[in-house]
C-alpha atoms as one frame of an Amber mdcrd trajectory, in Angstrom:
protein
  13.187 -10.225  -5.639  11.551  -7.334  -3.878  11.690  -8.045  -0.119  10.203
  -4.979   1.575   6.632  -4.477   0.442   4.971  -1.179   1.319   1.208  -1.375
   1.409  -1.252   1.520   1.556  -4.786   0.481   2.485  -7.907   1.283   4.432
  -8.114   0.962   8.232 -11.893   0.490   7.948 -14.005  -2.545   8.770 -16.986
  -4.019   6.909 -15.688  -3.489   3.404 -16.708  -5.385   0.209 -15.582  -9.040
   0.124 -13.211  -8.391  -2.816 -11.320  -5.823  -0.731 -11.093  -8.201   2.297
  -9.893 -11.005   0.102  -7.248  -8.838  -1.542  -5.727  -7.840   1.853  -5.597
 -11.493   2.921  -4.081 -12.645  -0.412  -1.408  -9.918  -0.240  -0.696 -10.787
   3.409  -0.430 -14.495   2.649   1.922 -13.807  -0.305   4.173 -11.532   1.780
   4.323 -14.018   4.678   4.746 -17.270   2.771   7.519 -15.798   0.556   9.523
 -14.478   3.503   9.025 -10.833   2.693   8.513  -7.910   5.027   5.382  -5.789
   5.191   5.867  -2.025   5.561   2.541  -0.455   6.458   0.813   2.153   8.622
   0.896   0.081  11.854  -2.694   0.634  13.007  -4.532  -2.105  14.884  -7.724
  -1.440  12.973  -9.697  -2.744  10.001  -7.928  -3.857   6.866  -4.534  -2.754
   8.228  -4.786  -5.131  11.146  -6.185  -7.924   8.953  -3.182  -7.525   6.562
  -0.636  -7.604   9.395  -2.243 -10.595  11.085  -2.162 -12.530   7.796   1.498
 -11.668   7.138   2.373 -12.944  10.637   0.225 -16.068  10.307   2.215 -17.029
   7.194   5.642 -16.330   8.711   6.422 -12.816   7.470   7.794  -9.806   9.258
   5.777  -6.679   9.961   7.220  -3.175   9.985   4.835  -0.567  11.336   5.300
   3.106  10.469   3.235   4.853  13.114   2.361   8.540  13.299   1.911  10.239
  16.684  -1.887  10.456  16.195  -2.130   6.643  15.986   0.078   6.265  19.054
  -2.009   8.877  20.993  -5.207   6.952  20.162  -3.759   3.657  21.383  -4.099
   2.016  18.005  -0.625   0.526  17.548  -0.863  -3.008  16.185   0.733  -5.739
  18.300   1.687  -7.468  15.014   4.664  -5.111  14.500   8.069  -6.679  14.708
   9.810  -3.362  13.950   8.288   0.010  14.627   9.159   3.431  13.258   7.451
   6.305  15.034   6.826   9.449  13.039   5.609  12.955  13.913   2.724  12.961
  11.452   1.229  11.490   8.283   3.732  13.293   6.008   6.645  11.754   7.884
   4.946   8.352   7.758   4.762   8.542   3.937   8.415   9.515   3.712   9.513
   6.609   5.943   7.352   4.113   4.046   8.766   5.264   0.745  12.327   5.060
   2.098  11.791   1.599   3.613   9.920  -0.073   0.726  11.187  -1.575  -2.483
   7.682  -1.396  -4.039   4.491   0.377  -2.964   1.133  -1.290  -3.369  -2.164
   0.584  -3.012  -4.935  -1.772  -1.965  -8.510  -0.409  -1.860  -8.642   2.574
   0.436 -10.009   6.019   0.997  -8.649   9.505   1.390  -5.508   8.434   3.266
  -4.639   5.799   0.715  -5.209   8.231  -2.153  -2.963  10.785  -0.410  -0.219
   8.188   0.004  -0.596   6.964  -3.568  -0.423  10.480  -5.053   2.531  11.430
  -2.889   4.404   8.411  -4.289   3.346   9.175  -7.857   4.322  12.853  -7.550
   7.711  11.871  -6.195   8.215   9.442  -9.084   7.186  12.142 -11.598   9.837
  14.489 -10.157  12.457  11.751 -10.127  12.635  11.713  -6.307  11.445   8.136
  -5.991  12.515   5.386  -8.369  10.648   2.385  -6.997   7.546   0.917  -8.599
   4.019   1.759  -7.491   1.236  -0.788  -7.942  -2.511  -0.241  -7.904  -4.117
  -3.491  -6.757  -7.507  -3.110  -8.454  -9.523  -5.537  -6.300 -13.197  -5.528
  -7.142 -12.643  -2.710  -9.619 -11.998  -0.247  -6.766  -9.588   1.834  -8.816
 -11.449   1.771 -12.146 -12.692   5.377 -11.859  -9.260   6.609 -10.706  -7.633
   4.935 -13.741 -10.228   6.530 -16.037  -9.478   9.937 -14.438  -5.701   9.499
 -14.845  -6.175   8.534 -18.483  -8.391  11.572 -19.050  -5.768  13.843 -17.492
  -3.223  12.312 -19.859  -5.461  12.862 -22.893  -5.925  16.483 -21.924  -2.167
  17.069 -21.470  -2.207  17.438 -17.673  -0.276  14.246 -17.014   2.639  13.054
 -19.157   1.790   9.350 -19.235  -1.351   7.181 -19.342  -2.292   5.324 -16.147
  -0.639   2.051 -17.120   2.698   3.894 -17.526   2.385   5.742 -14.198   1.585
   2.638 -12.146   1.527  -1.063 -12.555  -2.030  -2.267 -12.440  -2.582  -5.628
 -10.707  -5.993  -7.192 -11.072  -5.206 -10.313  -8.997  -2.592 -11.858  -6.752
  -0.974 -13.801  -9.579  -0.301 -10.528 -11.444   1.165  -8.962  -8.302   3.357
 -11.998  -7.607   4.657 -11.989 -11.179   5.443  -8.245 -11.058   7.267  -8.437
  -7.733   9.002 -11.775  -8.384
């Protein structure tokens, strides 16, 4: 069973209902199964919602917090364990080191950066843990289409479903991470 669950996700508010629900479902699953959340540690938006849900269901929260988040006073009070990092690059490295699986929930530029860093590291054989795209509300459909196109054109070795596990709901995620 995978115990340390790294999650990349948006720190924004007011997102589509499917994205909000996905963060709560993942947080509930991590908490009720006694797992640990490894995440960006910000007390904002979806990040805070996820951490609060993990805690509400009895889980442990590990925050990996870059200096910029600390300087802005956005450290979540939900964190049981905190790793401080110099910058976003260090945060990605610590999250990859501390997680047994990485899950990308709906997110923006930061989430895409984290996702592609993990995929590039896997491609080079530097990271051997699974990466999951949680495709809530079809958020990642266009990205999956792009990855498949890159594969067809010879720019990427494998199709999207071989690069990442694609979860469309919490049951699929639970089964994959048993």
